[in-house]
C-alpha positions in Angstrom: 0.0 0.0 0.0 2.9 2.4 0.8 4.3 2.0 -2.7 0.9 2.7 -4.2 0.5 5.8 -2.0 3.9 7.1 -3.2 2.7 6.8 -6.8 -0.4 8.8 -6.0 1.7 11.3 -4.1 4.1 11.7 -7.0 1.2 12.3 -9.5 1.7 9.0 -11.4 -2.1 8.6 -11.9 -4.4 10.4 -14.3 -7.6 8.9 -12.8 -8.6 7.3 -9.5 -11.4 4.8 -9.2 -12.8 4.2 -5.7 -15.0 1.1 -5.2 -15.6 1.5 -1.5 -15.6 4.2 1.2 -13.8 1.9 3.6 -11.0 1.5 1.1 -10.5 5.3 0.9 -10.6 5.6 4.7 -7.9 3.0 5.0 -5.7 4.7 2.4 -6.1 8.0 4.3 -5.4 6.3 7.6 -2.1 4.9 6.2 -1.1 8.2 4.7 -1.8 9.8 8.1 0.6 7.2 9.8 3.2 8.0 7.1 2.9 11.7 7.7 1.7 12.5 4.1 -2.0 12.9 4.5 -2.1 16.5 3.3 -0.1 15.6 0.2 -2.3 12.6 -0.5 -5.5 14.6 -0.2 -4.0 17.3 -2.5 -3.0 14.5 -5.0 -6.5 13.1 -5.0 -7.9 16.6 -5.6 -5.9 16.9 -8.8 -7.2 13.7 -10.3 -10.5 12.7 -12.0 -12.1 10.6 -9.3 -14.6 7.9 -10.3 -16.7 6.4 -7.5 -19.0 3.5 -7.1 -21.9 4.9 -5.1 -22.5 7.1 -2.1 -20.0 5.7 0.4 -16.8 6.8 -1.3 -18.5 10.0 -2.2 -19.2 10.6 1.5 -15.5 10.1 2.4 -14.4 12.4 -0.3 -16.8 15.0 1.0 -15.3 14.6 4.5 -11.9 15.7 3.1 -13.3 18.6 1.1 -13.4 16.9 -2.3 -16.1 15.9 -4.8 -16.1 12.9 -7.2 -15.6 13.7 -10.9 -17.9 10.8 -11.9 -20.4 8.7 -9.9 -21.7 5.4 -11.3 -25.4 4.7 -11.5 -26.3 2.1 -10.3 -23.6 1.8 -7.6 -22.2 -1.5 -8.9 -19.1 -2.6 -10.8 -21.3 -2.9 -13.8 -22.4 0.6 -13.3 -18.8 1.7 -13.1 -18.1 0.0 -16.4 -21.1 1.6 -18.0 -20.0 5.1 -16.8 -16.4 4.5 -17.9 -17.4 3.4 -21.4 -18.3 6.9 -22.3 -14.6 8.0 -21.8 -11.4 7.3 -23.6 -8.8 5.6 -21.4 -6.1 4.9 -24.0 -2.8 5.7 -22.4 -4.4 6.7 -19.1 -2.8 5.7 -15.8 -5.5 4.6 -13.4 -5.3 4.0 -9.7 -7.9 1.4 -8.8 -8.9 0.8 -5.2 -10.3 -2.7 -4.9 -12.0 -4.5 -2.1 -11.0 -7.9 -0.6 -12.5 -11.3 -1.5 -13.8 -12.4 -4.8 -13.6 -9.1 -6.7 -15.6 -8.6 -9.8 -13.1 -8.4 -12.6 -15.3 -6.4 -14.9 -13.6 -3.1 -14.0 -10.0 -4.2 -14.4 -10.9 -6.1 -17.6 -12.6 -3.1 -19.1 -9.6 -0.8 -18.3 -7.1 -3.3 -19.8 -9.2 -3.6 -22.9 -9.5 0.2 -23.1 -5.7 0.6 -23.2 -5.3 2.0 -19.7 -2.4 1.1 -17.4 -4.0 0.1 -14.1 -2.4 0.3 -10.6 -4.6 -1.7 -8.2 -4.5 -1.6 -4.4 -6.5 -3.5 -1.8 -6.2 -1.4 1.4 -8.0 -3.8 3.7 -9.2 -7.4 4.2 -12.2 -8.9 5.8 -11.7 -10.0 9.4 -12.1 -13.6 10.3 -15.0 -14.7 12.5 -12.6 -15.1 15.5 -11.4 -11.5 15.1 -15.0 -10.2 14.8 -15.9 -12.2 17.9 -13.0 -10.6 19.8 -14.2 -7.1 18.9 -17.8 -8.0 19.9 -16.5 -9.3 23.3 -14.7 -6.0 23.8 -17.9 -4.1 23.1 -19.7 -6.2 25.7 -16.9 -5.6 28.3 -17.1 -1.9 27.6 -20.8 -1.9 28.3 -20.4 -3.9 31.6 -17.6 -1.6 32.9 -14.9 -4.2 32.6 -12.7 -2.0 30.4 -11.5 1.2 32.0 -10.0 2.8 29.0 -10.0 2.1 25.2 -7.3 3.6 23.0 -7.6 4.3 19.2 -4.6 4.7 17.0 -6.5 5.1 13.7 -9.9 6.1 12.4 -10.6 2.7 10.8 -10.5 1.1 14.2 -13.5 3.3 15.2 -15.3 2.2 12.0 -14.6 -1.4 12.8 -16.1 -1.2 16.3 -19.3 0.4 14.9 -19.4 -2.1 12.1 -19.2 -5.1 14.4 -21.8 -3.6 16.8 -24.2 -3.3 13.8 -23.4 -6.9 12.6 -23.9 -8.5 16.0 -26.8 -6.3 17.2 -24.7 -4.6 19.9 -25.6 -1.0 19.1 -27.1 -0.4 22.6 -24.1 -2.1 24.3 -21.7 0.1 22.3 -23.7 3.2 23.2 -23.5 2.2 26.9 -19.8 1.3 26.5 -19.0 4.8 25.2 -20.5 6.2 28.4 -18.7 3.9 30.8 -15.3 3.7 29.2 -12.7 6.4 29.0 -11.5 6.9 25.4 -7.9 7.7 24.5 -6.9 9.0 21.1 -3.5 9.0 19.4 -4.0 12.4 17.8 -6.3 15.1 16.3 -7.5 13.1 13.3 -8.7 10.3 15.4 -10.1 12.7 18.0 -12.1 14.5 15.3 -13.5 11.1 14.1 -14.6 10.2 17.7 -16.2 13.6 18.3 -18.0 13.4 15.0 -20.0 10.4 16.4 -20.6 12.1 19.7 -17.8 10.4 21.7 -15.9 12.4 24.3 -12.1 12.0 24.2 -10.7 11.7 27.7 -7.1 12.2 26.6 -4.7 12.5 23.7 -1.0 13.4 23.5 -0.2 17.1 23.5 2.4 16.5 20.8 4.2 13.6 19.1 1.1 11.7 17.9 2.4 8.1 18.1 2.3 5.2 20.5 4.7 6.2 23.2 3.1 9.6 24.0 -0.3 7.9 23.8 0.7 5.4 26.5 2.1 8.3 28.6 -1.1 10.2 28.2 -3.1 7.2 29.4 -0.9 6.8 32.4 -1.4 10.4 33.3 -5.2 9.7 33.6 -4.5 7.5 36.6 -1.5 9.4 38.1 -2.2 10.6 41.7 -3.0 14.2 42.1 
């Protein structure tokens, strides 16, 4: 993923196709960890962006951008139909894929159209055991068994909410937010938490990485 982001950063794409909102969130989270988020957002803004439906559109809106082209219907077939009205000969296309059995219609169309495609798959589906572990954490938050929960990236927040929805634990998560102190690694994550109505108990004052985060959490329990 880092190599793909470097290509994006260095203006090596002419177009960017986003198939999922979660994929774009993961790319932004990685760019944040690499310290190049602003450059990546600027690079995306220079491209013709083509999105499959409202979710990637929503993420683009969150970073102050708009899609150049939105497929209708929001499917891979819809993307191909939208793309067919444009000439891709010699175009360099960044293609954000999703995990699993990906519909090959978009890559196949681009190849047949004479484009050079640079695919990236920014995330994978979690196993049942991983999902169960997240669900158990939500239950423990709700019961007061967890004193503090720390977030180091925005996708972790999305994952917690996703599992709550999948397992019918929305009420437990709502209670968990009330009973559990929340620590954030930095402003980007704090803003994501505040956007869903979660109070951030602590974040590092500077140096937004793991060691200052741990020190900030320790400070919560230091004697006055």
